[in-house]
N, CA, C and O atoms as a CHARMM CRD file, in Angstrom:
* protein
*
  360
    1    1 MET  N     92.06700 156.41400  96.59900 PROA 1      0.00000
    2    1 MET  CA    92.24100 157.85300  96.19700 PROA 1      0.00000
    3    1 MET  C     93.03000 158.33700  95.27100 PROA 1      0.00000
    4    1 MET  O     94.18600 157.92300  95.36400 PROA 1      0.00000
    5    2 SER  N     92.84900 158.97700  94.51300 PROA 2      0.00000
    6    2 SER  CA    93.54500 159.04500  93.35500 PROA 2      0.00000
    7    2 SER  C     94.63000 160.93700  93.83900 PROA 2      0.00000
    8    2 SER  O     94.28200 161.74500  94.70000 PROA 2      0.00000
    9    3 VAL  N     95.48300 161.00900  93.20400 PROA 3      0.00000
   10    3 VAL  CA    96.30400 162.33200  93.31600 PROA 3      0.00000
   11    3 VAL  C     96.52300 162.67400  92.16200 PROA 3      0.00000
   12    3 VAL  O     96.67800 161.91400  91.20600 PROA 3      0.00000
   13    4 ILE  N     96.55400 163.90600  92.15700 PROA 4      0.00000
   14    4 ILE  CA    96.77000 164.69300  90.87000 PROA 4      0.00000
   15    4 ILE  C     98.13800 165.49900  91.06000 PROA 4      0.00000
   16    4 ILE  O     98.32000 166.08000  92.12900 PROA 4      0.00000
   17    5 TYR  N     99.25200 165.55700  89.89600 PROA 5      0.00000
   18    5 TYR  CA   100.47800 165.98800  90.24600 PROA 5      0.00000
   19    5 TYR  C    100.22000 166.73100  88.53100 PROA 5      0.00000
   20    5 TYR  O     99.89100 166.09300  87.53100 PROA 5      0.00000
   21    6 ASP  N    100.48300 168.19300  88.61100 PROA 6      0.00000
   22    6 ASP  CA   100.88500 168.58500  87.17300 PROA 6      0.00000
   23    6 ASP  C    100.13600 167.38700  86.21400 PROA 6      0.00000
   24    6 ASP  O    100.71100 166.41400  85.72700 PROA 6      0.00000
   25    7 ASN  N     98.87000 167.68800  86.09800 PROA 7      0.00000
   26    7 ASN  CA    98.14300 166.64100  85.13800 PROA 7      0.00000
   27    7 ASN  C     99.01800 165.36500  84.59900 PROA 7      0.00000
   28    7 ASN  O     99.04000 164.90000  83.46000 PROA 7      0.00000
   29    8 VAL  N     99.83700 164.88000  85.93700 PROA 8      0.00000
   30    8 VAL  CA    99.64900 163.26500  86.18400 PROA 8      0.00000
   31    8 VAL  C     98.92400 163.04300  87.37900 PROA 8      0.00000
   32    8 VAL  O     98.86200 163.75200  88.38300 PROA 8      0.00000
   33    9 ILE  N     98.16100 161.50700  87.02600 PROA 9      0.00000
   34    9 ILE  CA    96.97400 160.81800  88.17200 PROA 9      0.00000
   35    9 ILE  C     98.00400 159.80600  88.64300 PROA 9      0.00000
   36    9 ILE  O     98.66600 159.04700  87.93500 PROA 9      0.00000
   37   10 GLU  N     98.02500 159.95000  90.19700 PROA 10     0.00000
   38   10 GLU  CA    98.49800 158.87200  90.19000 PROA 10     0.00000
   39   10 GLU  C     97.20100 157.77000  91.28200 PROA 10     0.00000
   40   10 GLU  O     96.28800 158.07500  92.05000 PROA 10     0.00000
   41   11 ILE  N     97.68500 156.67100  90.87700 PROA 11     0.00000
   42   11 ILE  CA    96.76800 155.36500  91.10000 PROA 11     0.00000
   43   11 ILE  C     97.20300 154.51100  92.13700 PROA 11     0.00000
   44   11 ILE  O     98.18200 153.80200  91.90300 PROA 11     0.00000
   45   12 PRO  N     96.65000 154.44900  93.24900 PROA 12     0.00000
   46   12 PRO  CA    97.47600 153.27300  94.42500 PROA 12     0.00000
   47   12 PRO  C     97.42900 152.12600  93.81600 PROA 12     0.00000
   48   12 PRO  O     96.59000 151.86300  92.95400 PROA 12     0.00000
   49   13 ALA  N     98.20800 151.44300  94.15800 PROA 13     0.00000
   50   13 ALA  CA    98.30600 149.69200  93.45900 PROA 13     0.00000
   51   13 ALA  C     97.06600 149.06200  94.58200 PROA 13     0.00000
   52   13 ALA  O     97.07900 149.25000  95.79900 PROA 13     0.00000
   53   14 ARG  N     96.09600 148.33300  93.86600 PROA 14     0.00000
   54   14 ARG  CA    95.37500 147.32100  94.55700 PROA 14     0.00000
   55   14 ARG  C     96.08700 146.56400  96.29300 PROA 14     0.00000
   56   14 ARG  O     97.23300 146.22200  96.58400 PROA 14     0.00000
   57   15 ALA  N     95.53100 146.55800  96.64600 PROA 15     0.00000
   58   15 ALA  CA    95.72900 146.13200  98.23600 PROA 15     0.00000
   59   15 ALA  C     95.63000 144.44200  97.57300 PROA 15     0.00000
   60   15 ALA  O     94.70400 144.00800  96.88800 PROA 15     0.00000
   61   16 LYS  N     96.80900 143.72500  97.98800 PROA 16     0.00000
   62   16 LYS  CA    96.80100 142.45200  97.46200 PROA 16     0.00000
   63   16 LYS  C     95.47600 141.57000  98.53800 PROA 16     0.00000
   64   16 LYS  O     95.33200 141.74500  99.74800 PROA 16     0.00000
   65   17 THR  N     94.71500 140.70700  97.71600 PROA 17     0.00000
   66   17 THR  CA    93.92200 139.73300  98.50300 PROA 17     0.00000
   67   17 THR  C     94.80200 138.64400  99.68000 PROA 17     0.00000
   68   17 THR  O     95.85200 138.01600  99.54200 PROA 17     0.00000
   69   18 LYS  N     93.83000 138.76300 100.87000 PROA 18     0.00000
   70   18 LYS  CA    93.95700 138.03500 102.03300 PROA 18     0.00000
   71   18 LYS  C     94.28300 136.30200 101.21500 PROA 18     0.00000
   72   18 LYS  O     95.32800 135.65800 101.12600 PROA 18     0.00000
   73   19 ASN  N     92.80100 135.98500 100.70600 PROA 19     0.00000
   74   19 ASN  CA    92.97800 134.78300 100.38300 PROA 19     0.00000
   75   19 ASN  C     92.82300 134.75300  98.95400 PROA 19     0.00000
   76   19 ASN  O     91.83000 135.21300  98.39100 PROA 19     0.00000
   77   20 PRO  N     94.17600 134.00800  98.12500 PROA 20     0.00000
   78   20 PRO  CA    94.07600 133.70200  97.21300 PROA 20     0.00000
   79   20 PRO  C     92.95200 132.94500  96.26100 PROA 20     0.00000
   80   20 PRO  O     92.27400 132.05800  96.77900 PROA 20     0.00000
   81   21 LEU  N     92.82400 133.17000  95.36300 PROA 21     0.00000
   82   21 LEU  CA    91.61700 132.73500  94.35000 PROA 21     0.00000
   83   21 LEU  C     92.63000 131.27900  94.03200 PROA 21     0.00000
   84   21 LEU  O     93.85600 131.32100  93.92800 PROA 21     0.00000
   85   22 LYS  N     91.71400 129.93000  93.90200 PROA 22     0.00000
   86   22 LYS  CA    91.71000 128.48600  94.01200 PROA 22     0.00000
   87   22 LYS  C     91.07600 128.94900  92.82000 PROA 22     0.00000
   88   22 LYS  O     90.09800 129.68600  92.69000 PROA 22     0.00000
   89   23 VAL  N     92.09300 128.16500  91.63100 PROA 23     0.00000
   90   23 VAL  CA    92.02100 128.08100  90.29900 PROA 23     0.00000
   91   23 VAL  C     92.33500 126.78100  89.38000 PROA 23     0.00000
   92   23 VAL  O     93.45300 126.28100  89.26100 PROA 23     0.00000
   93   24 ALA  N     91.02100 126.27300  88.68200 PROA 24     0.00000
   94   24 ALA  CA    91.69200 124.78300  88.70500 PROA 24     0.00000
   95   24 ALA  C     91.21200 124.97300  86.74900 PROA 24     0.00000
   96   24 ALA  O     90.50600 125.86400  86.27800 PROA 24     0.00000
   97   25 ALA  N     91.78500 123.98600  86.09300 PROA 25     0.00000
   98   25 ALA  CA    91.41800 124.35100  84.52300 PROA 25     0.00000
   99   25 ALA  C     90.72100 122.91600  84.32300 PROA 25     0.00000
  100   25 ALA  O     90.92500 121.88100  84.95800 PROA 25     0.00000
  101   26 TYR  N     89.69900 123.19400  83.08300 PROA 26     0.00000
  102   26 TYR  CA    89.09000 121.62700  83.01100 PROA 26     0.00000
  103   26 TYR  C     89.40600 121.86600  80.88500 PROA 26     0.00000
  104   26 TYR  O     89.13700 122.68700  80.00800 PROA 26     0.00000
  105   27 CYS  N     90.12800 120.50300  81.03300 PROA 27     0.00000
  106   27 CYS  CA    90.39000 120.30700  79.47800 PROA 27     0.00000
  107   27 CYS  C     89.70100 119.03800  79.17900 PROA 27     0.00000
  108   27 CYS  O     89.31900 118.15500  79.94700 PROA 27     0.00000
  109   28 ARG  N     89.60700 119.15800  77.63100 PROA 28     0.00000
  110   28 ARG  CA    88.45700 118.26300  77.15100 PROA 28     0.00000
  111   28 ARG  C     89.25300 117.86700  75.34800 PROA 28     0.00000
  112   28 ARG  O     90.09300 118.51100  74.71800 PROA 28     0.00000
  113   29 VAL  N     88.65400 116.79000  75.05500 PROA 29     0.00000
  114   29 VAL  CA    89.22600 116.51800  73.45400 PROA 29     0.00000
  115   29 VAL  C     87.64200 115.70400  73.30900 PROA 29     0.00000
  116   29 VAL  O     87.07300 115.37200  74.34900 PROA 29     0.00000
  117   30 SER  N     87.09900 115.46600  72.16800 PROA 30     0.00000
  118   30 SER  CA    86.19200 114.63000  72.12100 PROA 30     0.00000
  119   30 SER  C     86.19900 113.55900  71.22600 PROA 30     0.00000
  120   30 SER  O     85.15000 112.98100  70.93900 PROA 30     0.00000
  121   31 CYS  N     87.35600 113.21600  70.72500 PROA 31     0.00000
  122   31 CYS  CA    87.87900 111.97800  70.09300 PROA 31     0.00000
  123   31 CYS  C     89.53000 111.64200  70.26000 PROA 31     0.00000
  124   31 CYS  O     90.48800 112.37100  70.51900 PROA 31     0.00000
  125   32 GLU  N     89.42000 110.33800  70.01700 PROA 32     0.00000
  126   32 GLU  CA    90.48300 109.66300  69.89100 PROA 32     0.00000
  127   32 GLU  C     91.81500 109.75000  68.73400 PROA 32     0.00000
  128   32 GLU  O     92.58500 108.80600  68.55600 PROA 32     0.00000
  129   33 SER  N     91.89400 110.84200  68.13000 PROA 33     0.00000
  130   33 SER  CA    92.45500 110.93900  67.07800 PROA 33     0.00000
  131   33 SER  C     93.81100 111.41100  67.39000 PROA 33     0.00000
  132   33 SER  O     93.58000 112.21200  68.29600 PROA 33     0.00000
  133   34 ASP  N     95.47600 111.41400  67.14800 PROA 34     0.00000
  134   34 ASP  CA    96.34000 111.51500  67.30100 PROA 34     0.00000
  135   34 ASP  C     96.45600 113.35000  67.25800 PROA 34     0.00000
  136   34 ASP  O     96.98800 114.00500  68.15400 PROA 34     0.00000
  137   35 GLU  N     95.84000 113.92400  66.03500 PROA 35     0.00000
  138   35 GLU  CA    95.95600 115.39200  66.35200 PROA 35     0.00000
  139   35 GLU  C     95.06600 115.78200  68.19700 PROA 35     0.00000
  140   35 GLU  O     95.49700 116.55200  69.05600 PROA 35     0.00000
  141   36 GLN  N     93.99400 115.06200  68.24700 PROA 36     0.00000
  142   36 GLN  CA    93.26900 115.66400  69.62100 PROA 36     0.00000
  143   36 GLN  C     94.18500 115.12000  70.67100 PROA 36     0.00000
  144   36 GLN  O     94.08500 115.86700  71.64500 PROA 36     0.00000
  145   37 HSD  N     94.92100 114.28200  70.87900 PROA 37     0.00000
  146   37 HSD  CA    95.73900 113.42700  71.68100 PROA 37     0.00000
  147   37 HSD  C     96.84900 115.00800  72.28700 PROA 37     0.00000
  148   37 HSD  O     97.22800 115.48500  73.35700 PROA 37     0.00000
  149   38 ILE  N     96.97100 115.28700  70.90600 PROA 38     0.00000
  150   38 ILE  CA    98.35000 116.39200  71.01500 PROA 38     0.00000
  151   38 ILE  C     97.68200 117.75200  71.88100 PROA 38     0.00000
  152   38 ILE  O     98.08800 118.21900  72.94500 PROA 38     0.00000
  153   39 SER  N     96.39200 118.25800  70.94400 PROA 39     0.00000
  154   39 SER  CA    95.67300 119.15100  71.55700 PROA 39     0.00000
  155   39 SER  C     95.85100 119.02800  72.94100 PROA 39     0.00000
  156   39 SER  O     96.58100 119.72600  73.64500 PROA 39     0.00000
  157   40 PHE  N     94.80900 117.66700  73.44400 PROA 40     0.00000
  158   40 PHE  CA    94.61900 117.27500  74.87800 PROA 40     0.00000
  159   40 PHE  C     96.06500 117.60300  75.59000 PROA 40     0.00000
  160   40 PHE  O     96.04600 118.48000  76.45400 PROA 40     0.00000
  161   41 GLU  N     97.08800 117.08000  75.34400 PROA 41     0.00000
  162   41 GLU  CA    98.19700 117.22100  76.08700 PROA 41     0.00000
  163   41 GLU  C     98.89100 118.98100  76.07500 PROA 41     0.00000
  164   41 GLU  O     99.54900 119.46300  76.99700 PROA 41     0.00000
  165   42 SER  N     98.56800 119.59700  74.95000 PROA 42     0.00000
  166   42 SER  CA    98.61600 120.91400  75.11400 PROA 42     0.00000
  167   42 SER  C     97.82900 121.61200  76.03700 PROA 42     0.00000
  168   42 SER  O     98.37300 122.38000  76.83000 PROA 42     0.00000
  169   43 GLN  N     96.62700 121.44500  76.03500 PROA 43     0.00000
  170   43 GLN  CA    95.56500 122.24600  76.76400 PROA 43     0.00000
  171   43 GLN  C     96.44100 122.03700  78.19200 PROA 43     0.00000
  172   43 GLN  O     97.08200 122.94000  78.72900 PROA 43     0.00000
  173   44 ILE  N     96.33400 120.69600  78.67500 PROA 44     0.00000
  174   44 ILE  CA    96.97600 120.78100  80.16000 PROA 44     0.00000
  175   44 ILE  C     97.93400 121.39100  80.13100 PROA 44     0.00000
  176   44 ILE  O     98.02800 122.14300  81.10100 PROA 44     0.00000
  177   45 LYS  N     99.07100 121.45600  79.16500 PROA 45     0.00000
  178   45 LYS  CA   100.53900 122.00900  79.94300 PROA 45     0.00000
  179   45 LYS  C    100.13700 123.69400  79.91700 PROA 45     0.00000
  180   45 LYS  O    100.70800 124.54600  80.59700 PROA 45     0.00000
  181   46 TYR  N     99.04700 123.93300  78.98800 PROA 46     0.00000
  182   46 TYR  CA    99.05000 125.36800  78.50200 PROA 46     0.00000
  183   46 TYR  C     98.38000 125.82600  79.88600 PROA 46     0.00000
  184   46 TYR  O     98.92100 126.74100  80.50700 PROA 46     0.00000
  185   47 TYR  N     97.16300 125.18900  80.41300 PROA 47     0.00000
  186   47 TYR  CA    96.52900 125.84000  81.61500 PROA 47     0.00000
  187   47 TYR  C     96.99600 125.38200  82.42100 PROA 47     0.00000
  188   47 TYR  O     96.05800 125.17300  83.19100 PROA 47     0.00000
  189   48 SER  N     98.12800 124.91700  83.00700 PROA 48     0.00000
  190   48 SER  CA    98.84000 124.14100  84.30100 PROA 48     0.00000
  191   48 SER  C     99.62200 125.66200  84.52100 PROA 48     0.00000
  192   48 SER  O     99.46300 126.49300  85.41500 PROA 48     0.00000
  193   49 ASP  N    100.74400 125.67100  83.04600 PROA 49     0.00000
  194   49 ASP  CA   101.40100 126.78100  83.31800 PROA 49     0.00000
  195   49 ASP  C    100.93400 128.24200  83.76700 PROA 49     0.00000
  196   49 ASP  O    101.44400 129.05900  84.53400 PROA 49     0.00000
  197   50 TYR  N     99.84900 128.25800  83.05000 PROA 50     0.00000
  198   50 TYR  CA    99.37200 129.78800  83.14800 PROA 50     0.00000
  199   50 TYR  C     98.83900 129.95000  84.21800 PROA 50     0.00000
  200   50 TYR  O     99.08400 131.04800  84.71800 PROA 50     0.00000
  201   51 ILE  N     97.80400 128.89500  85.14000 PROA 51     0.00000
  202   51 ILE  CA    97.32200 129.12300  86.36200 PROA 51     0.00000
  203   51 ILE  C     98.50300 129.22900  87.21700 PROA 51     0.00000
  204   51 ILE  O     98.50600 130.26000  87.88900 PROA 51     0.00000
  205   52 ALA  N     99.75200 128.26900  87.42300 PROA 52     0.00000
  206   52 ALA  CA   100.34200 128.09500  88.55700 PROA 52     0.00000
  207   52 ALA  C    101.80500 129.65600  88.23900 PROA 52     0.00000
  208   52 ALA  O    102.40300 130.26000  89.12900 PROA 52     0.00000
  209   53 GLY  N    101.91100 129.80500  87.11900 PROA 53     0.00000
  210   53 GLY  CA   102.57700 131.26900  87.08800 PROA 53     0.00000
  211   53 GLY  C    101.80300 132.58000  87.49500 PROA 53     0.00000
  212   53 GLY  O    102.60200 133.47500  87.77100 PROA 53     0.00000
  213   54 ASN  N    100.90800 132.83600  87.57600 PROA 54     0.00000
  214   54 ASN  CA    99.88800 133.63300  88.67400 PROA 54     0.00000
  215   54 ASN  C     99.86900 133.46900  90.17000 PROA 54     0.00000
  216   54 ASN  O     99.22300 132.70600  90.88900 PROA 54     0.00000
  217   55 PRO  N    100.78500 134.42800  90.44400 PROA 55     0.00000
  218   55 PRO  CA   101.33500 134.48300  92.49400 PROA 55     0.00000
  219   55 PRO  C    100.21900 134.57200  92.94900 PROA 55     0.00000
  220   55 PRO  O    100.01500 133.97500  94.00600 PROA 55     0.00000
  221   56 GLU  N     99.06700 135.36400  92.30800 PROA 56     0.00000
  222   56 GLU  CA    97.67900 135.66000  93.29300 PROA 56     0.00000
  223   56 GLU  C     96.93600 134.36200  93.30600 PROA 56     0.00000
  224   56 GLU  O     95.91000 134.37300  93.98500 PROA 56     0.00000
  225   57 TRP  N     97.23000 133.28000  92.71500 PROA 57     0.00000
  226   57 TRP  CA    96.09500 132.12400  92.01100 PROA 57     0.00000
  227   57 TRP  C     96.73900 131.07900  93.10800 PROA 57     0.00000
  228   57 TRP  O     97.96100 131.07100  93.25600 PROA 57     0.00000
  229   58 ILE  N     96.16200 130.47300  93.63600 PROA 58     0.00000
  230   58 ILE  CA    96.44300 128.94500  93.94200 PROA 58     0.00000
  231   58 ILE  C     95.73100 127.99700  93.29800 PROA 58     0.00000
  232   58 ILE  O     94.53200 127.73200  93.39000 PROA 58     0.00000
  233   59 PHE  N     96.86600 127.34600  92.41600 PROA 59     0.00000
  234   59 PHE  CA    96.67200 126.37600  91.76000 PROA 59     0.00000
  235   59 PHE  C     96.20600 124.89600  92.11800 PROA 59     0.00000
  236   59 PHE  O     97.04600 124.20900  92.70000 PROA 59     0.00000
  237   60 VAL  N     95.04200 124.35500  91.85800 PROA 60     0.00000
  238   60 VAL  CA    94.19700 123.31000  92.47400 PROA 60     0.00000
  239   60 VAL  C     93.88800 122.47000  92.02000 PROA 60     0.00000
  240   60 VAL  O     92.99200 121.76700  92.48700 PROA 60     0.00000
  241   61 GLY  N     94.81100 122.08900  90.40300 PROA 61     0.00000
  242   61 GLY  CA    94.86600 120.93200  89.25200 PROA 61     0.00000
  243   61 GLY  C     93.96500 121.25800  88.45800 PROA 61     0.00000
  244   61 GLY  O     93.15300 122.18200  88.42000 PROA 61     0.00000
  245   62 VAL  N     94.31900 119.93900  87.48800 PROA 62     0.00000
  246   62 VAL  CA    93.66900 120.06100  85.92500 PROA 62     0.00000
  247   62 VAL  C     92.11800 118.83000  86.07400 PROA 62     0.00000
  248   62 VAL  O     92.37700 117.81400  86.71800 PROA 62     0.00000
  249   63 TYR  N     91.13000 118.90100  85.70100 PROA 63     0.00000
  250   63 TYR  CA    90.12200 118.28100  85.24200 PROA 63     0.00000
  251   63 TYR  C     90.19600 118.06900  83.80800 PROA 63     0.00000
  252   63 TYR  O     90.05900 118.96200  82.97100 PROA 63     0.00000
  253   64 ALA  N     90.46100 116.62200  83.52000 PROA 64     0.00000
  254   64 ALA  CA    90.61000 116.52400  82.17400 PROA 64     0.00000
  255   64 ALA  C     90.45400 115.42800  81.77300 PROA 64     0.00000
  256   64 ALA  O     90.88100 114.42300  82.34100 PROA 64     0.00000
  257   65 GLU  N     89.56300 115.45300  80.31400 PROA 65     0.00000
  258   65 GLU  CA    88.61500 113.83800  80.22200 PROA 65     0.00000
  259   65 GLU  C     88.50300 114.12300  78.32700 PROA 65     0.00000
  260   65 GLU  O     88.28600 115.16500  77.70800 PROA 65     0.00000
  261   66 LYS  N     88.74000 112.80500  77.86800 PROA 66     0.00000
  262   66 LYS  CA    88.78600 112.66100  76.38200 PROA 66     0.00000
  263   66 LYS  C     86.95600 112.20100  76.71200 PROA 66     0.00000
  264   66 LYS  O     86.75700 111.30900  77.53700 PROA 66     0.00000
  265   67 GLU  N     85.74700 112.86700  76.02100 PROA 67     0.00000
  266   67 GLU  CA    84.46900 112.19500  76.10000 PROA 67     0.00000
  267   67 GLU  C     84.05100 113.48200  74.88200 PROA 67     0.00000
  268   67 GLU  O     84.29700 114.68500  74.80300 PROA 67     0.00000
  269   68 SER  N     83.26100 112.44000  73.98600 PROA 68     0.00000
  270   68 SER  CA    82.29000 112.91600  73.27800 PROA 68     0.00000
  271   68 SER  C     80.86100 113.29600  73.57500 PROA 68     0.00000
  272   68 SER  O     80.18100 112.93700  74.53700 PROA 68     0.00000
  273   69 GLY  N     80.56900 113.99400  72.69400 PROA 69     0.00000
  274   69 GLY  CA    78.96400 114.75700  72.51000 PROA 69     0.00000
  275   69 GLY  C     79.06900 115.93200  73.82700 PROA 69     0.00000
  276   69 GLY  O     80.02700 116.52900  74.31700 PROA 69     0.00000
  277   70 THR  N     77.68600 115.93200  74.10200 PROA 70     0.00000
  278   70 THR  CA    77.68700 117.01300  74.79500 PROA 70     0.00000
  279   70 THR  C     76.46500 116.77800  75.86900 PROA 70     0.00000
  280   70 THR  O     75.44000 117.44800  75.99300 PROA 70     0.00000
  281   71 ASP  N     76.76200 115.96100  76.38900 PROA 71     0.00000
  282   71 ASP  CA    75.75500 114.98100  77.43700 PROA 71     0.00000
  283   71 ASP  C     76.93600 115.72500  78.61200 PROA 71     0.00000
  284   71 ASP  O     78.08200 116.05200  78.30500 PROA 71     0.00000
  285   72 PHE  N     76.46800 115.84100  79.64900 PROA 72     0.00000
  286   72 PHE  CA    77.08000 116.43800  80.57800 PROA 72     0.00000
  287   72 PHE  C     77.46300 115.74800  81.58400 PROA 72     0.00000
  288   72 PHE  O     78.50900 115.88400  82.21900 PROA 72     0.00000
  289   73 THR  N     76.06200 114.49700  81.85600 PROA 73     0.00000
  290   73 THR  CA    75.95900 113.89700  82.84700 PROA 73     0.00000
  291   73 THR  C     76.73900 112.46500  82.39300 PROA 73     0.00000
  292   73 THR  O     76.54500 111.38900  82.96100 PROA 73     0.00000
  293   74 LYS  N     77.52400 112.63900  81.42300 PROA 74     0.00000
  294   74 LYS  CA    78.77300 111.65500  80.93100 PROA 74     0.00000
  295   74 LYS  C     80.00500 112.26000  81.26400 PROA 74     0.00000
  296   74 LYS  O     81.02300 111.57500  81.16500 PROA 74     0.00000
  297   75 ARG  N     80.08500 113.51800  81.67100 PROA 75     0.00000
  298   75 ARG  CA    81.27100 113.98500  81.77800 PROA 75     0.00000
  299   75 ARG  C     81.50300 114.10600  83.34900 PROA 75     0.00000
  300   75 ARG  O     81.01000 114.92600  84.12300 PROA 75     0.00000
  301   76 ASP  N     82.29000 113.17900  83.57800 PROA 76     0.00000
  302   76 ASP  CA    83.12600 112.61800  85.22200 PROA 76     0.00000
  303   76 ASP  C     83.87200 113.54700  85.56000 PROA 76     0.00000
  304   76 ASP  O     83.81100 114.03500  86.68800 PROA 76     0.00000
  305   77 GLU  N     84.72300 113.96200  84.62500 PROA 77     0.00000
  306   77 GLU  CA    86.00200 114.82700  85.31600 PROA 77     0.00000
  307   77 GLU  C     85.17800 115.99600  85.63700 PROA 77     0.00000
  308   77 GLU  O     85.06700 116.18600  86.84800 PROA 77     0.00000
  309   78 PHE  N     84.54100 116.87200  84.83900 PROA 78     0.00000
  310   78 PHE  CA    83.54200 118.33000  84.76200 PROA 78     0.00000
  311   78 PHE  C     82.67200 118.11200  86.31600 PROA 78     0.00000
  312   78 PHE  O     82.87300 118.88500  87.25200 PROA 78     0.00000
  313   79 ASN  N     81.82100 117.09700  86.39700 PROA 79     0.00000
  314   79 ASN  CA    81.14700 116.69900  87.06200 PROA 79     0.00000
  315   79 ASN  C     81.68300 116.94000  88.62500 PROA 79     0.00000
  316   79 ASN  O     81.20300 117.29900  89.70000 PROA 79     0.00000
  317   80 ARG  N     82.99800 116.51100  88.07900 PROA 80     0.00000
  318   80 ARG  CA    83.57500 116.35800  89.81500 PROA 80     0.00000
  319   80 ARG  C     84.17900 117.71200  90.40600 PROA 80     0.00000
  320   80 ARG  O     84.36500 118.01900  91.58300 PROA 80     0.00000
  321   81 MET  N     84.46100 118.52000  89.08500 PROA 81     0.00000
  322   81 MET  CA    85.53500 119.79300  89.40200 PROA 81     0.00000
  323   81 MET  C     83.91700 120.87400  89.59900 PROA 81     0.00000
  324   81 MET  O     83.97600 121.73300  90.47900 PROA 81     0.00000
  325   82 ILE  N     82.83100 120.78300  88.92600 PROA 82     0.00000
  326   82 ILE  CA    81.91700 121.26300  90.10300 PROA 82     0.00000
  327   82 ILE  C     81.87700 120.96700  91.53200 PROA 82     0.00000
  328   82 ILE  O     82.20000 121.79200  92.38600 PROA 82     0.00000
  329   83 LYS  N     81.37500 119.48300  91.84800 PROA 83     0.00000
  330   83 LYS  CA    81.29000 118.92000  93.07400 PROA 83     0.00000
  331   83 LYS  C     82.47100 120.02900  94.01200 PROA 83     0.00000
  332   83 LYS  O     82.14900 120.73800  94.96500 PROA 83     0.00000
  333   84 GLU  N     83.28900 119.95700  93.65600 PROA 84     0.00000
  334   84 GLU  CA    84.45900 120.07600  94.42300 PROA 84     0.00000
  335   84 GLU  C     84.74100 121.69400  94.62400 PROA 84     0.00000
  336   84 GLU  O     85.33400 122.41000  95.43100 PROA 84     0.00000
  337   85 ALA  N     84.02900 121.83400  93.50900 PROA 85     0.00000
  338   85 ALA  CA    84.07200 123.50500  94.07400 PROA 85     0.00000
  339   85 ALA  C     83.18600 124.26300  94.81600 PROA 85     0.00000
  340   85 ALA  O     83.38700 125.36000  95.33800 PROA 85     0.00000
  341   86 LYS  N     81.63400 123.20600  94.81600 PROA 86     0.00000
  342   86 LYS  CA    80.87600 123.69200  95.55700 PROA 86     0.00000
  343   86 LYS  C     81.13100 123.31400  96.82000 PROA 86     0.00000
  344   86 LYS  O     80.47800 123.71500  97.78300 PROA 86     0.00000
  345   87 ARG  N     82.25100 122.39400  96.89600 PROA 87     0.00000
  346   87 ARG  CA    82.66200 122.12700  98.88500 PROA 87     0.00000
  347   87 ARG  C     83.74400 122.84000  99.00400 PROA 87     0.00000
  348   87 ARG  O     84.35500 122.72300 100.06600 PROA 87     0.00000
  349   88 GLY  N     84.22400 123.66900  98.07600 PROA 88     0.00000
  350   88 GLY  CA    85.30900 124.51000  98.39800 PROA 88     0.00000
  351   88 GLY  C     86.67700 123.66200  98.16000 PROA 88     0.00000
  352   88 GLY  O     87.65600 124.35100  98.44600 PROA 88     0.00000
  353   89 TYR  N     86.88000 122.86500  97.88700 PROA 89     0.00000
  354   89 TYR  CA    87.88300 122.25300  97.70900 PROA 89     0.00000
  355   89 TYR  C     88.92600 123.07400  96.57700 PROA 89     0.00000
  356   89 TYR  O     90.10300 123.09600  96.93700 PROA 89     0.00000
  357   90 CYS  N     88.63200 123.71700  95.31200 PROA 90     0.00000
  358   90 CYS  CA    88.97500 124.14600  94.32100 PROA 90     0.00000
  359   90 CYS  C     88.09900 125.38600  94.15700 PROA 90     0.00000
  360   90 CYS  O     88.21800 126.10000  93.16200 PROA 90     0.00000
């Protein structure tokens, strides 16, 4: 409940969650060029650091692959991430 003091509204802090959110990263590039390799490594580092840096999250890992095309059936890491999420692992 908010409390008002002389035109100042006090908003109580949210209660911390009992069960932190499990968070994973999915990183992907579509070709093997040097530029894409650098982008791939940058994605992995950025999201790993970002997720691990949030104290309200549990970092469960990175799912990463170098795969071309738009066919999700050929994306092994993406499909593994989805299966593990459905099982509650991530």
